[in-house]
BAFI-3210 file (N, C-alpha, C; in Angstrom, 3 decimals, decimal comma, padded with zeros to 6 digits):
// residues 146
n [1|2|3|4|5|6|7|8|9|10|11|12|13|14|15|16|17|18|19|20|21|22|23|24|25|26|27|28|29|30|31|32|33|34|35|36|37|38|39|40|41|42|43|44|45|46|47|48|49|50|51|52|53|54|55|56|57|58|59|60|61|62|63|64|65|66|67|68|69|70|71|72|73|74|75|76|77|78|79|80|81|82|83|84|85|86|87|88|89|90|91|92|93|94|95|96|97|98|99|100|101|102|103|104|105|106|107|108|109|110|111|112|113|114|115|116|117|118|119|120|121|122|123|124|125|126|127|128|129|130|131|132|133|134|135|136|137|138|139|140|141|142|143|144|145|146]
n.u [-026,675|-025,752|-023,841|-025,393|-026,864|-024,740|-023,818|-026,048|-025,976|-023,572|-024,287|-026,373|-024,967|-023,190|-025,030|-025,922|-023,584|-023,276|-025,610|-025,057|-022,879|-024,072|-025,752|-026,373|-024,876|-026,635|-027,431|-025,334|-026,004|-025,820|-024,495|-024,882|-023,235|-022,897|-020,676|-021,800|-023,514|-021,964|-019,942|-017,895|-016,798|-013,628|-010,868|-007,354|-006,305|-004,827|-003,655|-002,775|-003,328|-004,928|-007,746|-009,955|-011,937|-013,648|-014,598|-016,234|-016,926|-019,395|-019,320|-021,232|-021,948|-022,507|-020,249|-018,238|-015,029|-013,370|-012,083|-012,919|-012,078|-012,269|-010,377|-010,191|-007,697|-007,353|-005,534|-002,572|-003,193|-002,961|-002,014|-001,098|002,057|002,224|002,241|001,761|-000,801|-001,838|-001,735|-001,956|-003,368|-002,759|-004,048|-003,553|-005,774|-006,016|-004,209|-001,297|001,205|003,386|004,835|005,966|007,760|008,727|010,699|011,714|011,243|008,822|007,540|004,163|001,791|-001,044|-002,174|-000,342|000,301|000,536|001,698|001,590|003,159|002,417|003,700|005,330|005,987|004,287|003,471|001,509|001,455|-000,365|000,524|000,929|-001,629|-004,031|-006,570|-005,523|-006,503|-007,286|-007,585|-008,128|-007,508|-007,938|-007,845|-009,894|-010,941|-014,169|-017,146|-019,891|-023,347|-025,815]
n.v [131,372|129,330|128,206|127,074|125,157|123,539|122,649|121,156|119,118|117,863|116,983|115,185|113,346|112,405|111,231|109,164|107,611|106,911|105,366|103,276|102,107|101,132|099,130|095,673|092,742|090,228|087,142|084,246|081,636|078,219|074,900|071,861|068,916|065,541|063,113|060,458|060,603|060,823|058,955|056,387|053,183|052,506|051,472|052,015|055,096|056,048|053,603|052,713|050,618|048,366|049,094|051,863|054,571|056,910|060,300|062,411|065,508|067,802|067,091|067,028|069,584|072,185|074,327|074,643|075,271|074,193|071,218|069,137|066,761|063,932|061,241|057,997|055,890|052,550|050,138|049,185|050,298|052,735|055,690|055,764|056,442|059,453|062,190|065,603|067,633|069,974|072,373|070,878|070,143|068,298|067,265|065,942|064,278|062,129|059,166|057,620|058,093|057,468|059,564|059,903|062,311|063,754|061,766|061,672|060,347|061,072|061,241|061,487|062,875|063,476|066,804|067,576|069,365|069,258|070,653|069,940|070,794|071,803|069,612|068,237|065,024|062,446|059,987|058,084|056,165|054,322|053,753|051,759|050,739|052,039|053,696|055,987|059,185|061,714|065,069|066,424|068,896|070,784|072,818|072,784|072,967|074,261|072,240|072,483|073,296|070,735]
n.w [040,905|039,298|040,950|042,972|041,537|040,698|043,200|043,978|042,050|042,768|045,349|044,757|043,200|045,114|046,872|045,242|044,995|047,665|048,053|046,305|047,576|049,877|048,985|049,071|047,737|045,860|047,469|047,033|047,455|048,693|049,180|050,817|051,673|052,829|054,293|054,246|052,083|049,806|049,867|048,484|047,739|046,502|044,408|045,167|043,875|040,698|040,152|042,647|044,330|046,715|048,922|049,152|050,487|048,730|048,806|047,033|047,108|046,039|043,359|041,367|040,872|038,660|036,815|038,744|039,821|041,701|043,006|045,622|047,798|049,983|051,177|052,398|053,065|053,319|055,374|053,715|051,260|048,550|046,670|043,425|041,718|039,959|037,589|038,207|036,828|037,539|040,244|043,434|046,598|049,505|052,613|055,789|057,833|059,644|060,722|059,163|056,647|053,816|051,588|048,326|046,852|044,006|043,862|046,457|049,707|052,170|055,418|056,393|058,614|060,859|060,470|058,606|055,658|052,166|049,236|045,922|042,981|039,600|037,199|038,946|040,548|042,363|044,891|047,222|050,141|052,466|055,835|058,802|061,220|061,161|059,229|056,704|056,438|054,272|052,968|049,762|047,378|044,353|041,369|038,419|034,952|034,810|034,600|032,387|033,013|032,773]
ca.u [-027,562|-024,966|-023,180|-026,410|-027,118|-023,549|-023,825|-027,093|-025,466|-022,594|-025,009|-027,072|-023,946|-022,728|-026,092|-025,909|-022,432|-023,586|-026,602|-024,384|-022,026|-024,900|-026,456|-025,734|-025,027|-027,570|-026,735|-024,930|-026,509|-024,877|-024,814|-024,341|-023,161|-022,406|-019,886|-022,639|-024,189|-021,031|-018,926|-017,880|-015,647|-012,843|-009,477|-006,385|-006,263|-003,580|-003,131|-002,065|-003,603|-005,702|-009,109|-010,130|-013,267|-013,541|-015,696|-016,127|-017,914|-019,828|-018,926|-022,313|-022,262|-021,975|-019,449|-017,395|-013,628|-012,642|-012,318|-012,725|-012,288|-011,690|-010,110|-009,728|-006,901|-007,298|-004,182|-002,012|-003,618|-002,171|-002,227|000,068|002,923|001,713|002,735|000,708|-001,166|-002,286|-001,371|-002,856|-003,061|-003,151|-004,013|-003,766|-006,667|-005,673|-003,403|000,073|001,520|004,670|004,612|007,157|007,639|009,857|011,718|012,123|010,225|008,502|006,468|003,110|000,986|-002,109|-001,751|000,599|-000,244|001,521|001,342|002,340|003,049|002,304|004,941|005,982|005,411|004,137|002,641|001,212|001,163|-000,816|001,347|000,342|-002,846|-005,190|-006,787|-004,947|-007,608|-006,729|-008,374|-007,417|-008,210|-007,244|-008,761|-010,058|-011,879|-015,507|-018,042|-021,110|-024,608|-026,426]
ca.v [130,282|128,215|127,561|126,269|123,998|122,688|122,034|120,118|118,002|117,166|116,295|114,037|112,351|111,818|110,356|107,959|106,799|106,372|104,306|102,139|101,463|100,458|097,986|094,387|091,846|089,115|085,964|083,274|080,322|077,258|073,478|071,058|067,475|064,767|061,923|059,289|060,772|060,811|057,908|055,351|052,288|052,603|051,028|053,112|055,828|056,020|052,229|052,648|049,347|048,339|049,624|053,179|055,169|058,247|061,228|063,500|066,521|068,781|066,594|067,235|071,014|072,766|075,557|074,710|075,079|073,573|069,826|068,963|065,342|063,273|059,843|057,145|054,788|051,439|049,560|048,570|050,956|053,911|056,462|055,450|057,516|060,178|063,551|066,599|068,504|071,207|072,423|070,044|070,182|067,179|067,581|064,706|064,381|061,076|058,072|057,938|057,680|057,836|060,192|060,074|063,597|063,911|060,767|061,746|059,853|061,956|060,747|062,467|062,570|064,467|068,198|067,828|069,835|069,116|071,246|069,398|071,770|071,306|069,036|067,375|063,684|061,961|058,839|058,060|054,844|054,271|052,897|051,598|049,926|052,921|054,339|057,299|059,999|062,956|065,963|066,759|069,861|071,378|073,461|072,230|073,718|073,880|071,599|073,268|072,716|069,875]
ca.w [040,603|038,781|042,091|043,666|040,679|040,776|044,531|043,957|041,249|043,607|046,424|044,178|042,822|046,372|047,372|044,398|045,395|048,992|047,868|045,667|048,576|050,862|048,409|049,317|046,583|046,041|048,004|046,022|047,800|049,244|049,033|051,918|051,415|053,969|053,971|053,945|050,797|048,675|050,056|047,450|047,811|045,271|044,531|045,264|042,606|039,916|040,288|043,920|044,980|047,944|048,949|049,764|050,370|048,170|049,089|046,055|047,447|045,039|042,040|040,394|040,809|037,422|036,838|039,938|039,458|042,801|043,373|047,062|048,091|051,154|050,857|053,490|052,519|054,260|055,463|052,519|050,013|048,199|045,444|042,605|041,214|038,800|037,396|038,403|035,711|038,171|041,658|044,233|048,026|050,356|054,041|056,536|058,985|060,614|060,189|058,734|055,292|053,226|050,295|047,507|046,165|043,084|044,190|047,866|050,639|053,284|056,279|056,636|059,790|061,013|060,503|057,513|054,383|051,090|047,949|044,790|041,905|038,232|036,677|039,936|040,626|043,731|045,223|048,653|050,667|053,852|056,706|060,132|061,328|061,086|057,930|056,430|055,933|053,720|052,122|048,530|046,535|043,216|040,428|037,069|034,116|035,265|033,638|032,172|033,485|031,748]
c.u [-026,799|-024,290|-024,149|-026,703|-025,948|-023,492|-024,870|-026,635|-024,473|-023,273|-025,703|-026,091|-023,424|-023,749|-026,142|-024,770|-022,705|-024,575|-025,957|-023,521|-022,867|-025,639|-025,671|-025,913|-026,031|-026,814|-026,461|-025,432|-025,436|-025,394|-024,165|-024,352|-022,532|-021,637|-020,764|-023,295|-023,258|-019,989|-019,057|-016,626|-014,943|-011,469|-008,566|-006,235|-004,878|-002,859|-002,303|-002,292|-004,393|-007,083|-009,149|-011,611|-013,039|-014,787|-015,519|-017,243|-018,149|-019,468|-019,988|-022,697|-021,669|-021,193|-018,618|-015,964|-012,865|-013,061|-011,999|-013,088|-011,701|-011,455|-009,601|-009,013|-006,790|-005,879|-003,776|-002,394|-002,772|-002,689|-000,955|000,819|002,317|002,292|001,558|000,475|-001,714|-001,764|-002,415|-002,400|-003,616|-003,074|-004,385|-004,635|-006,317|-004,883|-002,017|000,280|002,938|004,376|005,953|006,928|008,880|011,026|012,168|010,979|010,079|007,381|005,448|002,210|-000,099|-001,553|-000,757|-000,169|000,868|000,948|002,218|002,078|002,954|003,673|005,689|005,347|005,289|003,311|002,448|000,853|000,742|000,140|000,695|-000,960|-004,129|-005,326|-006,054|-006,061|-007,051|-007,814|-007,511|-008,202|-007,297|-008,291|-008,760|-010,887|-013,276|-016,306|-019,328|-022,314|-025,213|-027,910]
c.v [129,062|127,458|126,659|125,008|123,021|121,959|120,933|118,891|117,185|116,393|115,049|112,945|111,653|110,856|109,067|107,042|106,145|105,213|103,070|101,389|100,645|099,251|096,711|093,503|090,738|087,907|084,942|081,873|079,429|075,850|072,761|069,604|066,803|063,539|060,767|059,381|060,644|059,690|056,821|054,499|052,293|051,980|052,242|053,782|055,772|054,677|052,063|051,362|049,490|048,947|050,960|053,521|056,586|059,053|062,421|064,505|067,460|068,380|066,870|068,704|071,604|074,052|075,736|074,375|074,268|072,117|069,710|067,525|064,977|061,838|059,153|055,957|053,716|050,875|048,851|049,248|052,187|054,633|056,287|056,674|058,133|061,585|064,511|067,416|069,836|071,211|071,638|070,081|068,937|067,663|066,323|064,977|063,366|059,981|058,547|057,437|058,044|058,354|060,278|061,297|063,814|063,006|060,753|061,272|060,781|061,306|061,845|061,956|063,644|065,884|068,554|068,287|069,756|069,753|070,603|070,312|071,092|070,827|068,168|065,986|063,291|060,689|058,877|056,641|054,958|053,363|052,835|050,822|050,730|053,496|055,674|058,117|061,367|063,776|066,312|067,857|070,446|072,001|072,743|073,208|073,300|073,205|072,416|072,547|071,865|070,051]
c.w [040,103|039,927|042,834|042,855|040,739|042,115|044,597|043,174|042,077|044,722|045,892|043,766|044,068|046,946|046,563|044,753|046,732|048,885|047,254|046,672|049,555|050,294|048,670|048,090|046,903|046,572|046,911|046,289|048,370|049,019|050,206|051,481|052,624|053,489|053,483|052,567|049,599|048,758|048,996|047,632|046,462|045,483|044,701|043,911|041,967|040,081|041,561|044,690|046,264|047,786|049,676|049,763|049,871|048,471|048,147|046,313|046,265|043,607|040,973|040,236|039,528|037,695|038,106|039,539|040,499|043,001|044,859|047,398|049,440|050,718|052,107|052,851|053,601|054,304|054,173|051,216|049,736|046,977|044,630|042,115|039,953|038,777|037,495|037,141|036,216|039,605|042,455|045,687|048,699|051,800|054,810|057,769|060,064|059,914|059,794|057,322|054,924|051,829|049,582|046,644|045,315|043,486|045,644|048,763|051,830|054,085|056,480|057,759|059,930|061,178|059,418|056,276|053,347|049,832|046,891|043,605|040,544|037,744|037,664|039,886|042,087|043,771|046,734|049,055|052,124|054,617|058,080|060,071|061,160|059,676|057,867|055,773|055,534|053,040|050,924|047,832|045,471|042,306|039,089|036,245|034,535|034,173|033,568|032,750|032,378|031,678]
res [m|k|k|i|a|y|a|l|v|l|m|l|a|g|a|g|v|h|a|a|i|q|q|k|p|a|p|g|g|y|i|i|e|h|d|a|d|v|a|k|n|e|p|g|t|h|k|g|g|g|e|t|i|g|y|s|f|f|a|k|v|p|n|l|k|l|i|f|r|k|r|a|l|h|p|g|s|g|i|g|l|h|t|q|t|e|d|e|i|y|y|v|l|s|g|r|g|t|m|t|l|d|g|k|s|v|d|i|t|p|g|t|a|v|l|t|r|t|g|s|s|h|s|l|t|q|v|g|s|e|d|l|v|i|l|i|n|y|e|v|e|p|k|a|a|s]
***
């Protein structure tokens, strides 16, 4: 009798594990934003000069650690020299630019990805006749819901 009871306990435990594996987590939701809804004319950041269009996606979402931006640097504009306080990734969508990374100049073109590490310094200048369009992302401490 003890063997039968033990076998039933094992079967029930197995069924519980199986049920737990099959349960799907609740969906986390999603947010969609469009360029036209977030676009803002801004001067070149970090005193880079010129005119840009900044697209700060999901800037009003509470508890989000990821900053995701697009920036269109018009001819003659730039991002001024600054020291990184967190890892940051730049990705070039279109146009051309010259990036100064820890004192070294590097040409960047579409398809170029640049990771700047905490403590490094960099600046970016648009070159050519076409806007330099980049994606930028990095992590920050999330802001609480208001």
